[in-house]
Biotite code that builds the C-alpha atoms (Angstrom):
import biotite.structure as struc

atoms = struc.array([
    struc.Atom([-25.891, -50.151, 75.174], chain_id="A", res_id=1, res_name="MET", atom_name="CA", element="C"),
    struc.Atom([-24.301, -53.090, 73.782], chain_id="A", res_id=2, res_name="GLU", atom_name="CA", element="C"),
    struc.Atom([-22.470, -53.283, 70.128], chain_id="A", res_id=3, res_name="VAL", atom_name="CA", element="C"),
    struc.Atom([-20.717, -56.692, 69.295], chain_id="A", res_id=4, res_name="ARG", atom_name="CA", element="C"),
    struc.Atom([-17.754, -56.887, 67.154], chain_id="A", res_id=5, res_name="LYS", atom_name="CA", element="C"),
    struc.Atom([-18.526, -57.836, 63.520], chain_id="A", res_id=6, res_name="ARG", atom_name="CA", element="C"),
    struc.Atom([-16.287, -60.413, 61.806], chain_id="A", res_id=7, res_name="GLU", atom_name="CA", element="C"),
    struc.Atom([-13.153, -58.536, 60.363], chain_id="A", res_id=8, res_name="GLY", atom_name="CA", element="C"),
    struc.Atom([-14.324, -55.118, 61.748], chain_id="A", res_id=9, res_name="GLU", atom_name="CA", element="C"),
    struc.Atom([-11.653, -53.043, 63.110], chain_id="A", res_id=10, res_name="SER", atom_name="CA", element="C"),
    struc.Atom([-11.655, -51.439, 66.586], chain_id="A", res_id=11, res_name="ALA", atom_name="CA", element="C"),
    struc.Atom([-12.050, -47.943, 65.096], chain_id="A", res_id=12, res_name="SER", atom_name="CA", element="C"),
    struc.Atom([-14.955, -48.920, 63.044], chain_id="A", res_id=13, res_name="SER", atom_name="CA", element="C"),
    struc.Atom([-16.451, -50.626, 66.306], chain_id="A", res_id=14, res_name="LEU", atom_name="CA", element="C"),
    struc.Atom([-15.701, -47.427, 68.263], chain_id="A", res_id=15, res_name="ILE", atom_name="CA", element="C"),
    struc.Atom([-17.530, -45.481, 65.704], chain_id="A", res_id=16, res_name="TYR", atom_name="CA", element="C"),
    struc.Atom([-20.566, -47.625, 65.490], chain_id="A", res_id=17, res_name="ARG", atom_name="CA", element="C"),
    struc.Atom([-20.889, -47.348, 69.471], chain_id="A", res_id=18, res_name="PHE", atom_name="CA", element="C"),
    struc.Atom([-20.533, -43.589, 69.557], chain_id="A", res_id=19, res_name="THR", atom_name="CA", element="C"),
    struc.Atom([-23.147, -43.332, 66.608], chain_id="A", res_id=20, res_name="LYS", atom_name="CA", element="C"),
    struc.Atom([-25.425, -45.558, 68.442], chain_id="A", res_id=21, res_name="LYS", atom_name="CA", element="C"),
    struc.Atom([-25.070, -43.848, 71.777], chain_id="A", res_id=22, res_name="THR", atom_name="CA", element="C"),
    struc.Atom([-25.653, -40.510, 70.357], chain_id="A", res_id=23, res_name="GLN", atom_name="CA", element="C"),
    struc.Atom([-28.774, -41.829, 68.554], chain_id="A", res_id=24, res_name="GLN", atom_name="CA", element="C"),
    struc.Atom([-30.065, -43.235, 71.437], chain_id="A", res_id=25, res_name="SER", atom_name="CA", element="C"),
    struc.Atom([-30.095, -39.833, 73.573], chain_id="A", res_id=26, res_name="GLY", atom_name="CA", element="C"),
    struc.Atom([-28.532, -41.663, 76.600], chain_id="A", res_id=27, res_name="VAL", atom_name="CA", element="C"),
    struc.Atom([-25.716, -38.836, 76.866], chain_id="A", res_id=28, res_name="LEU", atom_name="CA", element="C"),
    struc.Atom([-28.288, -36.060, 76.836], chain_id="A", res_id=29, res_name="LYS", atom_name="CA", element="C"),
    struc.Atom([-30.544, -37.483, 79.252], chain_id="A", res_id=30, res_name="GLU", atom_name="CA", element="C"),
    struc.Atom([-27.549, -37.887, 81.506], chain_id="A", res_id=31, res_name="ALA", atom_name="CA", element="C"),
    struc.Atom([-26.351, -34.250, 81.247], chain_id="A", res_id=32, res_name="LYS", atom_name="CA", element="C"),
    struc.Atom([-29.712, -33.188, 81.619], chain_id="A", res_id=33, res_name="LYS", atom_name="CA", element="C"),
    struc.Atom([-30.207, -35.150, 85.296], chain_id="A", res_id=34, res_name="ARG", atom_name="CA", element="C"),
    struc.Atom([-26.751, -33.916, 86.260], chain_id="A", res_id=35, res_name="ARG", atom_name="CA", element="C"),
    struc.Atom([-27.211, -30.281, 85.773], chain_id="A", res_id=36, res_name="PHE", atom_name="CA", element="C"),
    struc.Atom([-30.902, -30.198, 86.588], chain_id="A", res_id=37, res_name="ARG", atom_name="CA", element="C"),
    struc.Atom([-31.727, -27.221, 88.537], chain_id="A", res_id=38, res_name="ALA", atom_name="CA", element="C"),
    struc.Atom([-33.715, -27.513, 91.846], chain_id="A", res_id=39, res_name="ARG", atom_name="CA", element="C"),
    struc.Atom([-36.880, -25.562, 91.790], chain_id="A", res_id=40, res_name="PRO", atom_name="CA", element="C"),
    struc.Atom([-36.949, -22.244, 93.661], chain_id="A", res_id=41, res_name="VAL", atom_name="CA", element="C"),
    struc.Atom([-39.287, -21.950, 96.449], chain_id="A", res_id=42, res_name="SER", atom_name="CA", element="C"),
    struc.Atom([-42.264, -19.798, 96.183], chain_id="A", res_id=43, res_name="ARG", atom_name="CA", element="C"),
    struc.Atom([-41.087, -17.176, 99.013], chain_id="A", res_id=44, res_name="VAL", atom_name="CA", element="C"),
    struc.Atom([-37.403, -16.784, 97.292], chain_id="A", res_id=45, res_name="LYS", atom_name="CA", element="C"),
    struc.Atom([-39.315, -16.116, 93.957], chain_id="A", res_id=46, res_name="ARG", atom_name="CA", element="C"),
    struc.Atom([-41.525, -13.489, 95.627], chain_id="A", res_id=47, res_name="ARG", atom_name="CA", element="C"),
    struc.Atom([-38.525, -11.802, 97.599], chain_id="A", res_id=48, res_name="LEU", atom_name="CA", element="C"),
    struc.Atom([-36.642, -11.706, 94.202], chain_id="A", res_id=49, res_name="SER", atom_name="CA", element="C"),
    struc.Atom([-39.750, -10.351, 91.965], chain_id="A", res_id=50, res_name="ALA", atom_name="CA", element="C"),
    struc.Atom([-39.933, -7.597, 95.120], chain_id="A", res_id=51, res_name="LEU", atom_name="CA", element="C"),
    struc.Atom([-36.193, -6.785, 94.761], chain_id="A", res_id=52, res_name="HIS", atom_name="CA", element="C"),
    struc.Atom([-36.183, -6.555, 91.093], chain_id="A", res_id=53, res_name="ARG", atom_name="CA", element="C"),
    struc.Atom([-39.413, -4.138, 91.132], chain_id="A", res_id=54, res_name="ALA", atom_name="CA", element="C"),
    struc.Atom([-37.661, -2.127, 93.831], chain_id="A", res_id=55, res_name="GLN", atom_name="CA", element="C"),
    struc.Atom([-34.594, -1.677, 91.661], chain_id="A", res_id=56, res_name="LYS", atom_name="CA", element="C"),
    struc.Atom([-36.455, -0.906, 88.717], chain_id="A", res_id=57, res_name="LYS", atom_name="CA", element="C"),
    struc.Atom([-38.302, 2.046, 90.635], chain_id="A", res_id=58, res_name="ALA", atom_name="CA", element="C"),
    struc.Atom([-34.865, 3.070, 91.820], chain_id="A", res_id=59, res_name="GLU", atom_name="CA", element="C"),
    struc.Atom([-33.478, 3.406, 88.291], chain_id="A", res_id=60, res_name="PHE", atom_name="CA", element="C"),
    struc.Atom([-36.514, 5.132, 86.944], chain_id="A", res_id=61, res_name="ALA", atom_name="CA", element="C"),
    struc.Atom([-36.259, 7.874, 89.700], chain_id="A", res_id=62, res_name="ARG", atom_name="CA", element="C"),
    struc.Atom([-32.704, 8.318, 89.039], chain_id="A", res_id=63, res_name="ALA", atom_name="CA", element="C"),
    struc.Atom([-33.420, 8.733, 85.258], chain_id="A", res_id=64, res_name="LYS", atom_name="CA", element="C"),
    struc.Atom([-35.876, 11.307, 86.154], chain_id="A", res_id=65, res_name="LYS", atom_name="CA", element="C"),
    struc.Atom([-33.503, 13.251, 87.960], chain_id="A", res_id=66, res_name="LEU", atom_name="CA", element="C"),
    struc.Atom([-30.983, 12.673, 85.525], chain_id="A", res_id=67, res_name="GLY", atom_name="CA", element="C"),
    struc.Atom([-28.520, 10.632, 87.601], chain_id="A", res_id=68, res_name="LEU", atom_name="CA", element="C"),
    struc.Atom([-28.519, 7.689, 85.401], chain_id="A", res_id=69, res_name="ALA", atom_name="CA", element="C"),
])
């Protein structure tokens, strides 16, 4: 990103133009997206997680039937 100072332009207006230009370009948004990007979960972990959720759901349903939940 490059912004040059115009003749007779104040420093604050130059900073304003620079921030406006960076926001419009989407540079910061892309940088943040890359910084906090989550790594893909492996197939095995997803499967184990799904099995765990199903087991917990069944336990809750059973407890609900028995009047414990």
